[in-house]
Residue, then its C-alpha position, 0 to 999 in steps of 0.5 A: l502480516i501477509t501481503f498478496i500481490l496479484w497481477k494480470s497481463v497478456k504475457p507477463q514475466i517476472t524477472s525479479t522480486n522488484n521488477v515486472v516485465v511485460e512483453t510488448i508488441d512494437k507498433t508503428a503509427t501510419q497515416t496517409k499524406e494529404g493530397t497523395s497516396e504516400v504513407v507517412t510512418e511515425p514511430t511511436t514512443p517505445a513502451r516501458t517494459s519494466y516497473n519498479m515496486f518498493f516494499a518496506g517493512d514496519i514503519l513506526l512513528d510512536n517514538t519521540s526521538i524520530t518525531n523530534l528529528y523530523d520536526s527539527k530537520g525534516i524528512s532528511g533527518i529520519i531517512d537517507t535521501d537516496l533511499q527516500a528517492d528510491m521510494v518516491n520514484a517507485d511505481i508502487c511503494m508500500a509499507n506496514n503501518e505498525f501503529a494507529f494515527s490518533t490521539r484518542g483511545t486507551p492502550m490495550e490492557e496487558k499488552q506489552f507494547t502499544f503504539r500510536a502517533n498524532p495524525s499530523y505525522v501522516k505527512v511523513l508517509n507522503e514524503l516517503g512516497l507511499d501509495v499503500v500501507s497495510l493495517a493488517n498487523n498486531h498494533a493497528l488496534d492497540y488504542g481501540k476502534e476509535a483510534l483505528t477509525d482515526t487512522f482510516n481518516a488520516l490515511d484517506k486525507a493523505n490519499i494513501f490507500y490502506s489495505g487489510a482493515g476497514a470500517d466494515k468487511e467490504r472495506a477490509t477486504k478491498a484490494y489496492y489496484k494500479d495499472l502498470g502498462d498492460t499489467r494490473i497489479g492487485i494488493l491485499s493484506a491479511s494478518r495472522v497475529i492478533p492478540v484478541a479475536n475481536w480484532n478480526i473483521d469476521i467477528s467485529s467491526p471496524g477490524m482487520l482481515c485475518s488468515y486464521g480461517t481461509e473462507t473470507l481470505l480465499r474468496t477475497i483473493n479470487e475476487t481480486k483476480 
């Protein structure tokens, strides 16, 4: 999995991997008091100067011990509540969706590990506060194109953006955007670990954006900028 994070601002500064600091100009609202020439000054609310972005690694729900815990205890049964709060409160929260949301398809032949989960569990991602997930990985197509399509549908219904895969090349190369103050963040995902060539959106669709060749990837990065 390769994730590209691009940003635009008047004068952006990066102070850490988790905080984007934007230089702001102090502005004061003024108005003329009715019936006089007196100017009334009304200070504006100070603009935020930092933003929090949370990036998790692989999330895998193809595990009955995890889903059974979730079914019996809810989200607090599978994740620390403080960590969940950090994810929910982040301005952008992203993870790698290391499986398909589907009950359809057949496991890929001769692949040691294949993963999928019932689409009903997409609510777990909502409760984790995820805004965007990457599908550019070596498991999103474990159960074939039908299962990948089901994954798109499940994430769309949950209002979670998916990056790095799509029904066609246009969607697979689509970036996630979010405006944080004066800064626009753009996120792209691509994979360089796929088991067979036809997972690549340049060869077959639906599929995922890959970085084995640079033409599509570099063009997509430039368009995102």
